[in-house]
N, C-alpha and C positions, 0 to 999 in steps of 0.2 A: 287087554284089548284083544279084540276078536280079529279073526282073518280078514272079515269084511271092513272092518274098520281101517286095517292096514291098507286095503285096496282103495278105500275112498279117500283116504289122507295119506297119500305117499310122501315118502321124505324129500324134501328139496334140497338139491345138491346146491353146495356154496358156491358163489361165482368164482373163477379162477382168479387168483391173486395177480395184479398188474406186474409186468417185469420190473425189476429192480432198475432204477435210473442210475445210469453211469456217468459220473460226473467227469468232463475233460480235464485232464491234468496236464500241466505244463512240465515235460521231461527235460532230460539233459540236452537232448538234441535241440530243443526249441530255444532252450536258454543259451547254448553254444552259438546257434546261428544268429540270434538276436545281438549277442556280444560281437560277433564278427561284423555284422552289418553296422552296428553303432561305431565300431572302431574305424572302419573304413570311411563311413560318412562324416564323422566328427574328428578326422585325423588333423585336420588344421587346427580347429579351437584346441584340441589337446595338446598339441606340439607346442601352441603359443603358451600354455599354461605351464609348461615344463621349462624351467629358467635354466636348468643345468645343461651344459653341453654334453655331458656323459649320457645323461637321459634323453636327451633329443636324439642322440645317436642310436641308442637303445630303441627308442620308438621307431626311428626310420627304418633300421635294419629288421625289426619284427613285423611292422606293417607291410614294408616291401615283400618280405617272404611270403605272408599270407595272401596279400593280393595276387601275386604270380601264380601260387600254388592250388589256391582254393578251386578256380575253374576245372583244373585238371582232376582235382581229388573228386568233385561233384560229379563230373562226366565219367570218371571211371567207375565211381560207385553206382550210377545208375545202370551203365552198361554190364556191370558184373551182377547185379540183381537180375537184370533181364536174362542172361544166361544161366543163372543158377535156377531161375523159376520156369523159364519156357525150353530149355534145352534139355531133353530127357537124359538123366544120369546114365542109363543104359548106353547111350550114344557113344561115350568114350570107351567103354569096354568093346564094342563092336568095332569101333574105327582104328584100334591099336593091332598090330600084328601079334600073332600069337607066340612067337618065341619071345622069351623074357629079354633076351640080350638086344634084339631089336626093336622092342617095346619101348626100351628106356630112351634112346635118342627120339624116337616118334613121339613119347609123351613129352620130352623136352621141347620138342618143336611146336607141339601142340599148344603151349602156352603162349604163343603168338596170338592165338585166337581169343584169348580170355583177357579183355580190358579191365583188369580189377588189382586190387592191392594184396598183400599177403594174408590180411585178415579173413578175405574169402576164400584163398587157396588151401588154407589147412582144412576147414571142412569138406571141401570139395575133394581133398584128396582122401579124407576117410570114407567119403561116399564111394569113391573109385574103388577102394580096397573091398568095401562091403558088395559092390557089384561084380567082384571077381577079377579085378584087374591086379596084375602082380604088384605087392608092395614097390619094389624098385620102381617100375614106371610110374606108379602114384607118386612116389618122393620126388622123382626127377621132374614131374609135372608140378609139384608143389613149390620147388625152388625156382624152377624157369618163369613160371606164369608171372609172379610179380616184377620180374626183372627184364623181360625180353617182350612184353607186349607192347603195341603200338603207342598206347597211351603213355607209358613210361619212357619210351625213346623219344617221343615227341617232346615230353616236357623236358629230357635232358638237352635235346637240341635247342630248345628255347633258353635254357639255363646257361648254356655254354655256346652262345652264337659264334663265338670265333674259333672255336675248337669242336668242327664236325668229327673229327676222329674219335672223340669221347663218346659219341653214340656208338660207333663201330667197338670200340674198345669195351665198352659196358655191355654190349649184346653178347659179343663173342666169349668174353670171359665168363659172363653168367651162365650162358649155355653149358660152357666147358664144365664149370662147377656143378651143374645140375646132372649132367649127363655121367661125370666121374662119380659122384655120390650115389647115383642109381646103380651103376656097374659096382661100385663098391659094396652095396647092400646086397647085390646079387652074390657076390663072394664071401662076404663075412656076416651079413646079417642073419637074425634068428627070428623064427616067427613068433616065438613067446616073448619077444621084446615088445611087440605092439599088442596093445589091450584097447580096443575099441569101445567106447560106451555104447549101450544100446539104447539109444534115443534119437530119432531122426529130428533135423533141426526146423524144417517147413513142412513135414507131413501133416495133413489134416487141415490144411487151411487152403481156402481159393487162391486163385492166381493172384488176384489182385492183393489180398491181405498177405499173401508170401512175398510178392514182391515189395511192399512197403515194410514189411518185417526185415527182409534182407537188406533193404536201402538204409532203413534207420538203424540197423545194427552197425553197419559198415561206416556210416557217417558218425555215430557215437563213438566208436573205437578209432577209426582213422582221423577224424576231425579233431578229436581231443588230443591224440598225440602229435598231430601236426602244430596245433598251438602250443603245447610244450616243447616241441623241437624248434621252432620258431623262436620261442622265449630262450631257450638255451643258447641257440647260435647267436641271437642278440646279446645274451650275457657274456658269452665267449669273446664276442667282438669288443665289449665294453670293460668288463671287470678283469679279464686277465692281462696283465701288463704286455704291452707290444714286444718288449724284449724277450718275453718268455716264450711268445708264440713265434717269434723271429728265430730264437735259438732252437726251439723243437723243430720248427719248419725246415731248418737248414740242415739237419741230419736226416738222411735219406731213410735210415732205418726206424728211427724213433717217430718219424712224422707218419709212416706208413701204420705202425703199430698203434700210434696214438689215434689216429682217425678210424682205424678198425675197432678200437675199444668205444670210440665215441659213438660209432654206429650203433653198436649194442646197445649202449646206454640210452640214447636219444630215442630209440624205437619209432623212427618218422615213417609214415606211409610211403610206400615205393613211388606213387604219384607225385610226391611233393619234395623227396630227398634231394633231388638234384638241384633245386633253388637253395637249400641250406648249404649243399656242398659248393655251390658258387660263391655263396657268402663268405666261405672260408678262403679267401684270396692269399692268405700268407702261406699256405701250403702248396705243395707241387700238384701237377694234374695226376701224377701216379698215386700218390697218396689220397687224393680225392677220388679217384677210381676205385681205389680199394674201399673206401667209404660207400661208394654206391654200390658196389659189389657184395659186400657183406652186410649191409642194412637190410636189403629185403630177404636175406636168407637167416640171419642170425641176429635177432635183438630180444630185449627183454620180454616184450608182449608175445613174440612169436614162441619164445621157449615155454612160456606159461600156456600158451595155446596147444602147443604140441604135446605138452605134459597132459592137459586135459584130454585131448583128443586120441593121442597114441599111448599115453601112460609114461611114468616117470623113467622106467629103465630105457625106453626108447631116446626121449629127450636127453638123458644123461651122456647117450653115446653119440646121437646125431649132431646135435648142436656143436661141440667141440670140433668134431671132425669137419663139419661145414665151415667153422670159422677159420680153420687152418687152410682148408682148399680154397675159401675165398681170398685170403690174405696172399697165398701163392699166386692163383690165376691172376688177380688184378695187379699184383707187382710184375708178373711176366708180360702181361699185355700191355701195360704201362710202359715198360722199359721199350717194348718193341713199337708200338703204335704211337707213344705220347713223347 
């Protein structure tokens, strides 16, 4: 073929292939939301189908915990996503004092303005450290934010309408634990105990996409654990013999330790744990306060998240120390205020 032929008959480029069609898949969030809606809508017919009185009691406790807790959970997740996406991460570094010892209580008090659960506080604390915030202040924020924000304290007031002192005791004890752990890290913590992964969570996404990604993540984690926590609370009220609970609850030391361990195992979101604690009416207010102080700071999902964000060496030291501090602070404020 000559050069003239090549000019007269140029190669025709193939048309671009159409973009692949992405099918809309139903995820775990949609399934959870549908189950919760169906459970609430058809709770009457479902209760009538259950003939056993023990199963009826289980259903009543389970549904009541969910119905009271879900609005606070949804509201907290939405506001947490808004703050995570629309508030610059560098804002926290500029807002905190430069001196580490002063930055710790300031970071703890900054948790008041973060209406979210502990699921969101772990990655935010990691982001704060990446932005240059001293780890002690970031850890104080991590512990305080899920426990003293307005959503959690309002939920506590609703769950304990006859005991407003429970709100004060929870906020004060949680803040004391957060600040104490921050100062303890300043004194004993080592930089090589923290190993942050090199991957941003929401970078590269538009604000709308980042908002829905953060909201879906929090709902998927917090909502699922809320259902498990409500089921566990209902099971405790039905399966465990009443004489066992009465015997355990009558011992001040055992009741505190039992609910501290229960808070670690149940892994309930902080926006919903007050309603579960209120359902454990066999136990004293002090032991239930320990449950509320320990839960947002030390539980199974938090330990796993802290391991993923900060590393195993950090979680192996930080979680047990926080558990002890939570038990001591909750018991002390319970003895004084309750």
